[in-house]
Backbone bond lengths (Angstrom), bond angles and torsions (degrees), N, CA, C in turn:
res aa  C-N    CA-C-N  psi(-1)  N-CA   C-N-CA  omega(-1)  CA-C   N-CA-C  phi
1 M - - - 1.519 - - 1.381 112.54 -
2 V 1.349 122.96 132.98 1.400 126.47 178.79 1.629 110.50 -95.36
3 T 1.399 111.66 129.92 1.473 113.81 178.43 1.458 110.12 -106.04
4 P 1.350 115.24 164.63 1.511 116.52 -175.72 1.560 111.41 -64.14
5 S 1.271 113.38 140.36 1.432 118.42 -174.47 1.626 109.53 -84.14
6 T 1.279 115.07 133.29 1.424 114.34 -178.43 1.549 110.15 -107.59
7 T 1.357 119.70 -6.43 1.397 127.08 -173.60 1.559 111.79 -112.81
8 S 1.310 119.09 -37.31 1.489 122.46 -176.86 1.462 112.16 -63.89
9 A 1.330 113.53 160.33 1.482 115.01 175.33 1.437 112.47 -68.19
10 P 1.390 121.06 161.67 1.385 120.87 -178.64 1.526 112.60 -64.45
11 L 1.364 118.82 150.31 1.362 118.75 172.61 1.503 113.12 -76.25
12 L 1.323 112.14 -49.21 1.543 122.00 170.16 1.483 109.14 -114.30
13 D 1.239 119.41 125.57 1.375 122.98 178.78 1.599 111.74 -128.72
14 V 1.480 114.51 97.81 1.367 117.47 178.88 1.519 105.34 -90.75
15 R 1.313 116.28 110.70 1.453 124.98 177.37 1.607 114.84 -87.83
16 A 1.299 112.00 -30.17 1.533 116.06 174.42 1.463 102.46 -165.05
17 L 1.391 111.02 135.05 1.540 118.12 176.77 1.510 107.57 -150.86
18 S 1.314 119.75 114.94 1.409 124.75 177.61 1.547 108.89 -133.82
19 L 1.265 118.90 143.07 1.509 123.62 175.22 1.503 112.50 -152.10
20 G 1.239 115.09 158.10 1.421 122.90 -179.05 1.495 111.49 -132.51
21 F 1.300 119.79 160.41 1.466 125.88 177.92 1.542 116.37 -116.71
22 G 1.215 118.90 136.99 1.413 118.20 178.95 1.576 116.30 64.68
23 A 1.315 112.28 -147.01 1.468 117.51 -175.12 1.570 110.89 -92.66
24 S 1.361 116.63 3.38 1.355 118.65 179.75 1.536 115.88 -61.27
25 Q 1.365 116.97 136.85 1.533 114.59 176.07 1.516 112.42 -87.56
26 T 1.315 118.06 5.71 1.472 119.34 178.81 1.529 106.42 -104.06
27 D 1.353 116.80 135.48 1.338 123.74 175.67 1.611 110.07 -69.36
28 L 1.328 119.62 129.65 1.505 118.71 170.42 1.450 112.29 -71.69
29 L 1.304 117.66 -40.98 1.584 122.18 174.27 1.641 100.80 -108.73
30 K 1.333 109.68 132.42 1.477 110.59 -176.70 1.630 105.24 -134.40
31 G 1.307 118.48 117.40 1.438 126.79 165.62 1.516 109.55 63.01
32 L 1.276 120.72 38.88 1.458 120.78 176.64 1.492 108.65 -64.78
33 R 1.388 114.29 135.36 1.395 123.43 173.94 1.514 112.82 -136.28
34 Y 1.285 123.94 125.01 1.385 128.68 171.61 1.455 113.76 -167.50
35 S 1.289 121.90 165.75 1.489 126.20 178.64 1.505 109.31 -148.21
36 V 1.390 110.35 157.98 1.454 117.56 -178.88 1.562 106.94 -137.27
37 A 1.223 121.47 136.09 1.474 125.77 179.34 1.424 112.80 -99.65
38 P 1.299 121.78 168.98 1.447 126.85 178.81 1.572 104.24 -63.06
39 G 1.423 117.30 134.97 1.351 120.79 178.31 1.516 116.69 77.41
40 E 1.308 118.12 -1.17 1.436 121.97 -173.06 1.435 108.63 -103.78
41 T 1.407 117.75 151.78 1.514 125.51 175.06 1.431 107.01 -115.94
42 L 1.418 115.52 123.13 1.421 127.19 177.33 1.512 109.14 -108.76
43 C 1.355 124.75 112.67 1.473 122.68 179.44 1.462 107.87 -97.69
44 I 1.312 116.59 130.12 1.435 124.34 174.96 1.425 105.78 -100.28
45 V 1.318 126.76 126.12 1.501 127.66 -166.31 1.580 102.03 -131.30
46 G 1.271 115.44 157.87 1.508 126.43 175.47 1.486 112.11 151.94
47 E 1.360 112.82 163.16 1.464 116.02 175.95 1.486 117.48 -62.57
48 S 1.362 118.34 160.77 1.335 119.21 173.98 1.559 111.18 -60.82
49 G 1.396 115.09 140.16 1.355 126.04 -177.27 1.649 111.06 86.80
50 C 1.272 119.18 9.52 1.459 119.31 177.36 1.541 111.24 -80.83
51 G 1.357 119.88 -16.77 1.488 118.26 -179.21 1.453 113.93 109.54
52 K 1.283 117.17 8.27 1.529 121.31 177.30 1.486 116.64 -50.05
53 S 1.447 106.59 -62.01 1.452 115.95 -177.10 1.515 109.71 -66.01
54 V 1.206 122.36 -36.52 1.431 126.43 -175.11 1.620 109.09 -61.70
55 S 1.305 110.60 -44.65 1.458 118.94 178.89 1.510 109.87 -57.37
56 S 1.302 118.39 -48.71 1.417 126.27 -177.74 1.529 110.16 -59.90
57 L 1.329 115.66 -50.19 1.563 124.53 176.90 1.489 110.30 -57.74
58 A 1.397 116.92 -33.69 1.418 115.82 177.87 1.462 111.32 -68.65
59 I 1.350 119.50 -38.99 1.400 123.51 -179.42 1.538 111.11 -63.28
60 M 1.365 109.33 -40.66 1.414 114.66 -176.78 1.646 113.60 -78.03
61 G 1.297 113.45 -6.80 1.491 117.45 179.95 1.510 109.56 73.15
62 L 1.322 118.62 36.70 1.450 122.91 -175.77 1.484 115.82 -118.59
63 L 1.307 117.88 12.24 1.411 122.48 176.32 1.477 107.73 -77.62
64 P 1.385 120.59 146.62 1.488 122.20 -178.69 1.480 114.15 -67.58
65 K 1.354 114.79 126.27 1.371 125.51 -178.17 1.520 111.89 -58.63
66 G 1.294 119.04 133.35 1.428 124.20 -178.19 1.558 115.10 89.82
67 A 1.400 114.07 -18.22 1.463 113.50 -175.13 1.589 105.39 -97.80
68 A 1.304 115.75 -36.80 1.456 121.66 -174.93 1.505 108.58 -99.93
69 T 1.377 118.62 139.00 1.452 123.06 172.04 1.513 110.78 -121.48
70 I 1.303 118.30 118.95 1.476 123.77 178.35 1.610 106.61 -78.41
71 T 1.319 116.32 111.93 1.439 122.84 -171.32 1.576 105.42 -95.73
72 E 1.341 117.76 -24.48 1.481 121.78 -177.73 1.499 105.79 -156.76
73 A 1.302 115.73 132.66 1.538 120.96 176.24 1.490 108.75 -154.24
74 D 1.319 116.85 113.16 1.454 125.83 174.76 1.507 104.32 -128.96
75 I 1.408 116.96 99.85 1.360 118.31 -169.05 1.571 107.32 -137.14
76 Q 1.291 118.40 138.77 1.520 121.36 175.40 1.468 102.88 -123.91
77 F 1.437 111.26 141.19 1.435 123.14 171.35 1.511 108.54 -128.64
78 R 1.271 119.88 121.13 1.342 129.44 -174.69 1.551 110.74 53.20
79 G 1.243 119.92 39.53 1.438 128.03 178.64 1.536 120.18 78.05
80 A 1.436 110.85 8.58 1.474 117.41 -173.01 1.581 103.88 -122.38
81 P 1.271 122.80 151.60 1.440 123.98 175.43 1.536 115.20 -59.11
82 Y 1.269 111.86 137.50 1.517 121.62 -175.50 1.586 104.58 -110.66
83 D 1.306 120.11 97.58 1.302 120.54 -172.16 1.591 115.07 -87.90
84 L 1.251 124.10 109.96 1.498 121.95 -175.25 1.448 108.61 -75.13
85 S 1.251 125.55 -3.28 1.506 124.77 -179.59 1.531 108.87 -101.24
86 D 1.376 116.30 -4.03 1.522 118.35 -178.95 1.604 105.63 -96.91
87 T 1.294 115.51 93.67 1.443 117.77 -174.46 1.574 115.59 -61.61
88 A 1.360 110.88 -39.16 1.447 117.11 177.82 1.487 118.04 -61.47
89 A 1.415 107.80 -40.05 1.570 115.40 178.83 1.514 109.05 -71.52
90 L 1.354 118.74 -35.22 1.487 119.82 177.72 1.551 111.30 -67.03
91 R 1.256 117.10 -36.02 1.480 124.00 177.52 1.548 110.63 -61.16
92 R 1.383 112.44 -41.64 1.492 117.00 177.44 1.477 111.57 -65.87
93 H 1.312 118.83 -39.42 1.520 123.15 -175.50 1.511 107.10 -72.89
94 R 1.306 114.91 -43.81 1.449 122.38 -168.48 1.643 111.06 -63.68
95 G 1.272 117.79 116.07 1.424 125.97 -175.00 1.445 118.43 85.67
96 A 1.331 115.48 -16.19 1.458 120.89 176.40 1.569 109.14 -96.45
97 D 1.400 111.08 -66.68 1.530 118.84 -173.75 1.630 107.16 -91.62
98 I 1.261 114.83 -37.43 1.500 120.77 177.11 1.441 115.14 -128.88
99 A 1.404 113.14 118.69 1.469 123.63 -175.04 1.539 112.65 -113.19
100 M 1.335 113.05 154.52 1.444 116.70 -178.61 1.462 116.07 -132.15
101 I 1.325 119.55 130.29 1.503 122.83 171.87 1.464 104.94 -95.44
102 F 1.344 117.57 115.83 1.419 122.21 178.45 1.536 117.16 -80.85
103 Q 1.347 117.83 161.58 1.424 126.87 -168.02 1.582 112.10 -60.03
104 E 1.238 120.81 -47.33 1.359 126.23 -179.98 1.470 118.41 -120.23
105 P 1.375 125.22 103.84 1.322 125.09 -169.49 1.478 112.70 -66.04
106 M 1.334 120.85 -31.49 1.481 119.68 -176.77 1.547 110.56 -64.77
107 T 1.370 119.27 -22.82 1.436 116.64 -175.87 1.604 105.41 -104.44
108 S 1.325 120.39 -8.81 1.412 126.36 172.05 1.383 118.23 -81.59
109 L 1.369 117.49 -38.61 1.441 127.39 175.71 1.423 113.79 -79.59
110 N 1.244 122.83 134.21 1.503 125.28 -178.71 1.565 108.50 -72.00
111 P 1.260 117.22 115.03 1.656 116.82 -175.43 1.517 111.90 -69.37
112 A 1.273 117.24 -8.37 1.545 120.22 -176.48 1.486 109.15 -94.58
113 F 1.297 121.07 -5.22 1.560 116.00 -179.17 1.536 105.44 -128.14
114 R 1.330 113.18 157.23 1.440 122.69 179.88 1.557 106.24 -74.86
115 V 1.317 113.87 145.84 1.469 123.23 -172.33 1.593 107.95 -63.13
116 G 1.179 118.45 -36.40 1.519 123.14 175.09 1.554 111.37 -54.98
117 D 1.441 115.02 -48.73 1.336 117.34 -176.06 1.532 109.12 -70.33
118 Q 1.177 119.68 -33.23 1.573 121.32 178.51 1.542 109.91 -62.42
119 I 1.257 116.66 -44.50 1.501 120.14 -178.73 1.522 108.31 -65.98
120 A 1.420 115.80 -45.54 1.412 116.62 -176.23 1.523 111.08 -63.65
121 E 1.401 115.77 -31.30 1.442 120.88 -174.52 1.509 105.66 -66.16
122 A 1.433 117.19 -38.18 1.449 121.00 -177.19 1.568 109.96 -67.34
123 V 1.320 112.03 -33.57 1.512 120.00 178.31 1.531 109.21 -61.80
124 R 1.343 114.45 -59.79 1.413 121.03 -178.74 1.550 122.59 -60.11
125 A 1.488 110.52 -18.78 1.376 120.24 179.05 1.461 110.70 -76.66
126 H 1.339 121.15 -9.87 1.438 123.82 -174.04 1.583 112.14 -133.28
127 R 1.395 115.19 -15.53 1.487 116.97 -173.48 1.535 104.17 -126.17
128 P 1.377 115.15 143.56 1.491 121.35 175.66 1.460 110.70 -79.41
129 V 1.378 122.11 68.53 1.471 120.90 -173.94 1.530 106.01 -121.67
130 S 1.206 118.58 165.20 1.511 125.42 173.27 1.471 110.25 -77.80
131 E 1.257 116.60 169.34 1.447 124.58 179.09 1.471 112.37 -64.21
132 A 1.359 115.91 -42.03 1.384 116.49 175.48 1.490 120.45 -65.15
133 Q 1.462 112.97 -34.27 1.383 118.60 176.29 1.548 109.04 -73.28
134 A 1.331 123.06 -30.43 1.471 122.48 177.96 1.512 105.49 -68.74
135 R 1.272 118.71 -37.83 1.535 118.87 -176.71 1.579 109.47 -72.77
136 D 1.373 116.73 -29.97 1.418 121.14 176.59 1.556 106.09 -64.40
137 R 1.358 110.56 -47.30 1.474 112.67 178.05 1.500 118.57 -59.06
138 A 1.323 113.51 -39.31 1.554 124.15 175.06 1.659 108.77 -56.49
139 V 1.290 108.89 -48.28 1.515 110.39 -176.78 1.486 107.65 -67.80
140 E 1.349 119.89 -40.66 1.514 119.89 176.78 1.475 112.46 -55.23
141 M 1.420 115.45 -46.35 1.439 122.57 -174.78 1.620 109.44 -61.97
142 L 1.376 113.13 -44.76 1.450 118.67 -177.18 1.456 110.94 -61.25
143 G 1.337 120.32 -37.96 1.339 123.01 179.76 1.614 108.41 -77.65
144 R 1.205 117.12 -26.23 1.420 118.27 -176.93 1.601 113.36 -76.06
145 V 1.374 114.48 -24.91 1.440 120.44 172.37 1.523 109.62 -88.37
146 G 1.280 129.29 5.31 1.379 129.12 171.76 1.496 115.95 91.46
147 I 1.400 116.42 19.90 1.443 118.37 177.73 1.537 110.74 -84.59
148 P 1.311 121.73 120.65 1.475 119.85 -174.23 1.538 110.44 -70.39
149 A 1.357 114.86 154.33 1.502 118.87 176.41 1.624 110.13 51.75
150 P 1.256 121.33 52.93 1.421 126.22 -173.19 1.548 110.24 -56.67
151 E 1.322 118.44 -39.63 1.454 120.16 -179.37 1.532 115.02 -56.85
152 A 1.421 110.29 -39.27 1.496 118.68 177.42 1.511 110.61 -74.54
153 R 1.297 119.00 -33.89 1.530 119.75 -179.88 1.445 111.20 -70.74
154 M 1.347 121.46 -25.25 1.459 125.84 172.81 1.462 111.83 -39.91
155 S 1.273 116.82 -48.09 1.483 122.62 -170.45 1.539 117.65 -87.13
156 E 1.266 112.27 2.90 1.456 118.65 -177.03 1.557 112.32 -90.88
157 Y 1.344 116.20 155.55 1.394 122.89 178.46 1.492 111.47 -96.60
158 P 1.279 122.13 153.48 1.500 123.09 179.97 1.485 112.92 -47.78
159 H 1.286 125.02 -48.98 1.370 127.00 -178.10 1.590 109.49 -54.46
160 Q 1.177 121.26 -25.43 1.537 126.10 -174.31 1.488 108.43 -80.94
161 L 1.294 122.91 -10.49 1.433 124.98 -176.16 1.484 109.52 -108.34
162 S 1.294 115.85 151.41 1.481 123.63 170.89 1.520 114.48 -66.20
163 G 1.319 120.83 167.16 1.397 120.92 177.26 1.498 114.77 -61.46
164 G 1.288 119.28 -40.16 1.449 122.13 177.82 1.520 110.35 -68.77
165 M 1.285 119.86 -35.22 1.434 120.25 176.78 1.570 111.57 -71.71
166 R 1.248 116.68 -35.56 1.499 120.60 174.89 1.541 111.54 -61.76
167 Q 1.315 115.54 -40.74 1.338 119.70 178.90 1.489 113.55 -67.83
168 R 1.269 116.73 -37.18 1.573 125.00 173.96 1.555 107.39 -61.36
169 V 1.279 120.05 -42.46 1.450 125.32 174.45 1.510 108.94 -58.64
170 M 1.217 121.72 -48.01 1.445 123.70 -176.77 1.581 106.03 -65.02
171 I 1.299 117.81 -42.29 1.449 121.66 177.64 1.639 111.08 -59.23
172 A 1.312 110.22 -45.96 1.542 114.33 -178.18 1.570 107.36 -68.02
173 M 1.356 125.62 -34.71 1.357 127.60 175.69 1.600 107.57 -63.53
174 A 1.386 117.24 -50.73 1.390 119.49 -177.38 1.511 114.07 -58.84
175 L 1.288 115.60 -36.35 1.536 117.96 -173.55 1.631 109.08 -100.47
176 A 1.228 118.55 5.26 1.514 122.23 176.81 1.610 112.04 -52.93
177 N 1.305 121.74 -34.35 1.395 123.76 -172.94 1.628 106.73 -108.93
178 D 1.382 118.19 21.34 1.350 117.00 179.34 1.508 119.46 51.53
179 P 1.245 122.62 57.65 1.478 124.18 -170.40 1.498 104.65 -75.41
180 A 1.424 109.20 151.62 1.395 121.83 173.89 1.543 116.36 -65.20
181 L 1.441 107.42 -35.49 1.636 116.88 -173.62 1.462 105.71 -134.87
182 L 1.348 113.97 132.34 1.427 123.92 174.00 1.525 111.55 -109.99
183 I 1.294 118.68 126.85 1.459 126.44 176.99 1.604 105.29 -106.31
184 A 1.425 115.37 112.97 1.406 115.76 179.33 1.567 112.03 -113.58
185 D 1.321 120.54 108.97 1.410 125.44 -176.92 1.451 113.09 -87.29
186 E 1.298 120.23 105.16 1.471 122.84 -174.00 1.502 115.67 36.17
187 P 1.308 114.55 59.43 1.463 121.40 -173.99 1.632 115.90 -63.40
188 T 1.347 111.22 -16.63 1.530 113.96 -177.75 1.503 113.59 -111.85
189 T 1.483 118.85 12.18 1.338 119.71 -177.92 1.516 110.99 -68.15
190 A 1.362 117.93 142.18 1.504 126.14 178.89 1.565 111.31 71.57
191 L 1.379 118.23 5.18 1.494 117.95 175.26 1.462 107.10 -98.17
192 D 1.438 111.05 154.06 1.386 112.84 175.94 1.505 115.26 -76.98
193 V 1.320 121.60 167.08 1.460 124.24 -165.98 1.600 108.46 -60.02
194 T 1.246 118.42 -42.26 1.501 120.42 174.59 1.440 115.52 -56.11
195 I 1.261 118.83 -52.25 1.435 125.72 177.99 1.494 112.22 -61.77
196 Q 1.430 117.32 -38.97 1.422 123.74 177.99 1.484 109.74 -57.12
197 S 1.319 114.66 -47.49 1.472 123.69 -177.44 1.604 105.98 -63.56
198 Q 1.283 118.94 -43.02 1.522 119.67 -175.38 1.557 109.11 -67.07
199 I 1.440 118.56 -43.48 1.419 123.88 174.10 1.501 112.72 -54.82
200 L 1.357 121.17 -51.36 1.388 125.15 -178.17 1.653 109.63 -62.39
201 D 1.311 116.47 -39.55 1.478 122.23 179.03 1.493 108.49 -62.95
202 L 1.322 117.65 -38.97 1.450 123.85 -175.15 1.572 109.90 -72.97
203 I 1.241 114.80 -39.12 1.526 117.06 178.07 1.558 107.29 -68.94
204 R 1.252 116.02 -46.87 1.457 117.80 177.56 1.448 117.71 -60.91
205 D 1.415 116.28 -33.01 1.523 116.96 178.47 1.530 107.36 -75.49
206 L 1.388 116.22 -40.97 1.355 112.05 -176.28 1.576 113.26 -69.29
207 Q 1.259 111.99 -26.82 1.585 118.63 179.19 1.552 105.96 -70.84
208 A 1.293 117.22 -39.77 1.525 118.24 175.94 1.434 114.52 -64.62
209 E 1.362 113.48 -33.87 1.429 117.72 178.10 1.486 116.99 -72.86
210 T 1.274 114.91 -34.87 1.454 117.08 -170.81 1.491 113.42 -111.84
211 G 1.361 122.24 -12.04 1.417 125.83 175.32 1.541 110.74 76.91
212 M 1.310 117.21 20.34 1.535 117.11 175.92 1.478 108.59 -72.60
213 G 1.375 110.18 152.67 1.463 119.50 170.97 1.571 104.95 -84.80
214 T 1.359 112.89 148.36 1.575 115.87 -179.38 1.554 105.55 -132.47
215 I 1.381 108.98 140.19 1.499 115.76 173.62 1.580 97.58 -122.40
216 M 1.407 108.71 121.17 1.569 114.15 -179.08 1.542 100.60 -114.79
217 I 1.369 108.42 124.85 1.472 119.32 175.00 1.585 110.10 -100.13
218 T 1.291 115.71 123.34 1.430 121.85 -170.67 1.452 114.54 -155.47
219 H 1.306 118.32 161.44 1.485 122.99 166.41 1.548 113.04 -111.86
220 D 1.281 108.61 -1.58 1.528 114.15 -173.98 1.506 113.03 -93.36
221 L 1.318 118.05 104.66 1.419 125.02 -169.02 1.634 107.37 -68.15
222 G 1.296 116.23 -27.28 1.362 118.19 174.91 1.604 114.47 -67.10
223 V 1.214 116.16 -33.79 1.486 117.67 170.07 1.402 111.62 -71.88
224 V 1.353 123.19 -37.23 1.447 127.52 174.17 1.590 108.19 -55.28
225 A 1.270 118.26 -56.79 1.476 125.12 179.87 1.425 112.41 -53.37
226 E 1.385 121.35 -35.25 1.430 124.99 -177.54 1.457 113.45 -77.65
227 I 1.270 115.73 -34.13 1.683 116.13 -169.98 1.412 116.84 -120.44
228 A 1.392 117.35 -22.56 1.450 113.64 -168.62 1.499 117.54 -76.70
229 D 1.316 115.87 143.81 1.492 126.72 167.92 1.604 109.53 -86.73
230 K 1.429 108.11 -49.03 1.477 115.72 176.76 1.471 110.14 -124.48
231 V 1.348 123.92 167.63 1.390 129.33 -177.16 1.518 106.45 -144.41
232 A 1.386 117.30 130.90 1.349 125.43 165.45 1.528 113.65 -116.49
233 V 1.305 118.87 116.31 1.442 127.47 -178.64 1.525 110.51 -84.21
234 M 1.330 119.59 114.71 1.339 123.00 178.89 1.457 118.78 -102.19
235 Y 1.308 123.47 136.30 1.468 122.93 175.05 1.579 108.88 -144.55
236 A 1.364 115.57 125.17 1.513 119.58 175.91 1.531 111.48 53.85
237 G 1.379 115.28 38.60 1.444 115.07 170.51 1.545 110.59 87.69
238 T 1.226 122.40 0.89 1.492 122.12 174.08 1.501 113.89 -121.80
239 I 1.212 120.75 150.49 1.585 124.02 172.97 1.531 105.86 -89.76
240 V 1.354 111.85 105.72 1.528 119.42 -173.53 1.539 111.65 -84.61
241 E 1.330 117.33 -24.02 1.473 123.09 178.43 1.428 108.32 -153.02
242 S 1.337 116.89 144.24 1.504 124.26 176.41 1.404 111.27 -156.10
243 G 1.298 115.39 150.52 1.405 118.54 -178.71 1.600 110.82 166.79
244 P 1.378 119.32 -174.18 1.421 121.05 175.24 1.561 107.83 -63.49
245 A 1.388 115.91 148.47 1.445 117.82 -179.23 1.456 118.10 -59.17
246 E 1.334 113.57 -30.75 1.451 116.06 -179.30 1.567 113.44 -69.90
247 A 1.399 113.30 -37.26 1.493 118.15 169.87 1.419 117.94 -65.48
248 I 1.303 119.22 -40.36 1.521 122.68 177.62 1.512 109.22 -64.22
249 F 1.279 119.49 -44.95 1.433 120.06 178.56 1.543 118.96 -71.68
250 N 1.371 110.87 -38.73 1.458 113.29 -178.88 1.565 117.01 -89.09
251 D 1.292 113.17 -22.79 1.549 117.49 -178.31 1.447 111.82 -141.53
252 P 1.354 119.18 56.00 1.499 117.10 178.50 1.617 110.76 -65.13
253 Q 1.353 109.55 141.99 1.459 114.17 -172.20 1.506 109.71 -123.89
254 H 1.249 126.05 1.82 1.337 128.77 175.48 1.579 112.75 -102.30
255 P 1.264 125.01 132.02 1.503 119.85 -175.40 1.581 111.11 -58.93
256 Y 1.339 119.84 -33.81 1.467 118.47 175.81 1.489 112.20 -65.71
257 T 1.365 119.07 -39.65 1.487 116.63 -178.03 1.620 105.07 -70.65
258 I 1.231 120.84 -34.88 1.381 122.92 -173.86 1.618 102.56 -66.20
259 G 1.323 119.70 -44.08 1.470 127.61 175.82 1.579 110.76 -52.81
260 L 1.365 116.66 -46.26 1.323 122.75 -172.32 1.622 107.26 -70.86
261 M 1.286 112.68 -40.71 1.593 119.01 -176.55 1.574 103.56 -72.30
262 S 1.302 120.62 -32.15 1.474 112.74 -179.67 1.510 115.02 -80.84
263 S 1.304 115.77 -10.45 1.469 119.43 176.40 1.484 112.67 -83.68
264 M 1.264 121.74 -3.46 1.519 128.51 -175.22 1.674 103.76 -77.21
265 P 1.316 110.74 128.97 1.533 111.17 173.82 1.510 111.09 -72.61
266 R 1.362 114.39 150.23 1.506 120.13 -179.60 1.561 105.06 -103.83
267 L 1.345 116.31 147.40 1.429 123.06 -177.45 1.682 107.27 -95.14
268 T 1.287 109.54 -13.89 1.375 113.98 -178.98 1.550 114.35 -133.01
269 G 1.377 120.58 166.93 1.425 117.75 -176.42 1.480 112.79 90.89
270 P 1.385 116.72 -175.87 1.480 116.94 -178.16 1.458 107.56 -76.81
271 R 1.305 118.30 155.12 1.434 124.48 173.68 1.482 109.44 -77.55
272 E 1.378 115.57 125.92 1.376 123.08 -179.62 1.491 110.67 -133.07
273 R 1.386 119.84 154.82 1.414 119.99 171.54 1.396 112.46 -66.64
274 L 1.399 115.00 139.27 1.489 119.71 -174.96 1.516 108.66 -75.79
275 A 1.394 119.23 144.93 1.422 124.91 173.62 1.330 112.06 -73.15
276 T 1.321 121.04 145.00 1.433 126.10 176.32 1.498 116.56 -120.38
277 V 1.323 124.42 157.52 1.367 125.56 172.20 1.559 107.44 -93.61
278 P 1.221 125.68 110.96 1.499 123.88 -176.81 1.487 111.42 -66.50
279 G 1.292 115.44 151.31 1.477 122.10 175.98 1.507 109.80 88.60
280 T 1.348 115.72 -167.19 1.432 123.51 -173.70 1.525 106.19 -137.09
281 V 1.304 117.02 160.26 1.505 118.00 174.55 1.546 109.24 -67.89
282 P 1.415 114.83 133.92 1.409 116.42 -178.44 1.492 114.14 -68.73
283 T 1.367 113.67 155.35 1.437 117.10 176.38 1.538 109.24 -87.62
284 I 1.319 118.09 171.19 1.544 121.67 -176.58 1.519 106.48 -61.28
285 E 1.310 116.34 -29.04 1.529 114.18 177.94 1.440 118.26 -79.02
286 T 1.443 116.34 -21.15 1.432 117.62 -177.58 1.608 110.90 -114.63
287 M 1.308 111.90 21.71 1.494 118.70 179.40 1.535 108.36 -62.23
288 P 1.316 117.89 126.90 1.479 126.25 177.10 1.497 110.29 -70.19
289 K 1.323 121.14 150.92 1.340 120.65 170.86 1.499 115.79 -77.60
290 G 1.252 118.63 159.09 1.540 116.39 179.55 1.507 107.17 79.10
291 C 1.427 114.58 -132.39 1.405 124.59 -178.54 1.522 106.83 -73.77
292 R 1.322 118.05 125.81 1.458 127.61 -172.60 1.547 109.67 -73.97
293 F 1.358 117.02 -17.33 1.435 120.08 -178.61 1.453 109.08 -100.24
294 S 1.370 121.65 6.04 1.448 120.47 -176.09 1.486 117.38 -60.50
295 T 1.365 115.30 -35.14 1.473 120.45 176.61 1.438 117.71 -62.69
296 R 1.367 118.12 -15.84 1.532 118.51 -178.35 1.481 108.84 -127.91
297 C 1.294 122.71 6.31 1.406 127.72 -179.57 1.593 114.27 -81.38
298 P 1.318 117.24 127.28 1.391 116.23 175.57 1.468 116.21 -70.35
299 F 1.284 117.31 -17.30 1.509 120.18 -178.43 1.477 110.39 -100.57
300 A 1.354 125.15 11.06 1.419 127.95 -176.24 1.498 114.48 -57.64
301 Q 1.467 114.78 131.75 1.422 116.44 172.60 1.591 106.94 -129.35
302 P 1.382 115.74 178.21 1.487 115.26 179.05 1.499 112.53 -63.34
303 L 1.292 118.59 -21.22 1.514 121.42 177.45 1.532 107.90 -59.82
304 C 1.355 118.95 -32.66 1.542 123.85 -172.72 1.525 111.78 -60.75
305 A 1.288 117.88 -18.46 1.424 122.19 179.40 1.510 109.62 -70.42
306 E 1.329 116.76 -8.34 1.441 120.24 172.98 1.434 114.42 -105.37
307 E 1.410 121.84 152.07 1.448 124.86 -177.43 1.565 108.79 -54.00
308 P 1.332 113.85 128.59 1.498 120.35 179.06 1.469 113.42 -75.77
309 P 1.227 124.67 140.81 1.498 125.78 174.87 1.496 110.75 -71.89
310 S 1.344 112.19 164.44 1.506 114.91 173.83 1.565 108.80 -98.22
311 R 1.185 114.70 113.89 1.554 120.61 -179.38 1.525 109.90 -83.53
312 D 1.355 113.68 134.91 1.512 118.83 -178.41 1.506 109.86 -110.67
313 F 1.357 114.69 116.87 1.470 120.25 -178.99 1.469 109.46 -97.57
314 G 1.203 123.10 6.62 1.497 126.07 179.64 1.521 110.70 83.09
315 G 1.288 116.94 157.25 1.422 124.50 -177.26 1.489 115.87 67.87
316 G 1.336 116.81 24.26 1.490 120.16 -173.80 1.451 119.14 78.33
317 H 1.368 114.71 7.63 1.525 116.34 177.83 1.531 109.32 -95.55
318 H 1.369 110.50 123.22 1.485 119.41 -179.56 1.607 112.02 -131.68
319 A 1.261 115.86 144.32 1.459 121.01 174.58 1.492 109.30 -132.35
320 L 1.371 116.64 142.91 1.466 126.03 -179.69 1.492 111.47 -97.22
321 C 1.374 116.97 81.19 1.455 122.95 -173.85 1.486 111.34 -156.54
322 H 1.403 111.18 136.95 1.448 115.58 -179.28 1.576 110.76 -70.06
323 F 1.246 122.03 -20.27 1.494 122.24 -172.42 1.532 108.88 -113.81
324 A 1.233 124.44 12.82 1.482 124.73 172.71 1.455 107.13 -79.13
325 P 1.264 116.71 147.99 1.556 131.63 -11.28 1.555 113.16 -57.97
326 L 1.232 120.61 121.06 1.484 124.74 179.78 1.468 117.25 -64.08
327 N 1.248 121.47 -22.63 1.396 124.82 174.19 1.537 113.89 -72.58
328 D 1.300 116.95 -31.54 1.428 118.16 172.57 1.531 112.49 -73.88
329 W 1.342 115.09 -35.43 1.478 120.87 -179.96 1.528 112.09 -71.35
330 L 1.292 117.92 -26.48 1.522 118.33 -173.92 1.547 103.31 -96.04
331 E 1.189 127.28 0.36 1.452 126.20 -174.51 1.513 104.56 -76.36
332 P 1.371 116.62 131.95 1.485 120.60 -177.39 1.551 114.53 -62.56
333 G 1.297 116.23 146.97 1.457 117.78 178.42 1.614 110.58 87.93
């Protein structure tokens, strides 16, 4: 079993990533910073519309050309520069070194082709193997992700499989070339609780077996608590807090993180109305200056119209807030 590395260099090190869309002068993603090491799971959490999926598509080089503009990109992969403008290099990495499981397998799998052919095609795109060898690899991967009778499933179309089975096919395709990094975008969305647990267990087992780094994109804090080594909390295109999972859950320091934690239902104790974060995520046209959470923050002050500093709490725990640590600011006197 491979455990997360605490001493080796990051597998993927995003030191700065900003991008905009269209003619807007405001960056949709602004100054993203995070890293993931071999064998480590980083969970990126936040509401819908916060930019989680966009950031992963940017890393994969899958944003629509002409629509998105990279305004800042300082990224290292395996210690070497990772150039988002080098289309040929991104194509070599994509599917071989870095693989992605997309949010909805029914729209990600081609309905006109058998699932076995789709996995075999992914293999042949990056490996100098024959068609027969690629099909053997596809059968092997279907069995590896727990699909019964993989030889028979090879000839089936996506619509003939259940949602859980389609998601397993997506995982098999993503891992067919033994990638060093897996990006999983809401891999358990629309699946029932039992299948969700099976999919998470499968990803965790394969990660332990191969030592790949994993970036899990989700809004489900229950999933985060179960699998994360590190957490990055994203709001309106910025990472407002990041650090070890234990620190984020036990000592959140950004008002948005605190709001997310307060909205989690409890299985024990008295029944209480869940807390909510009022308002909605701003659009790129209504993005406030300074702290992007200021329009929804209960602690907002005029100072929040200025860019907030990154506060360092040690151990890799950071929060982007003028008033962090909040417990010091809220103390009487």
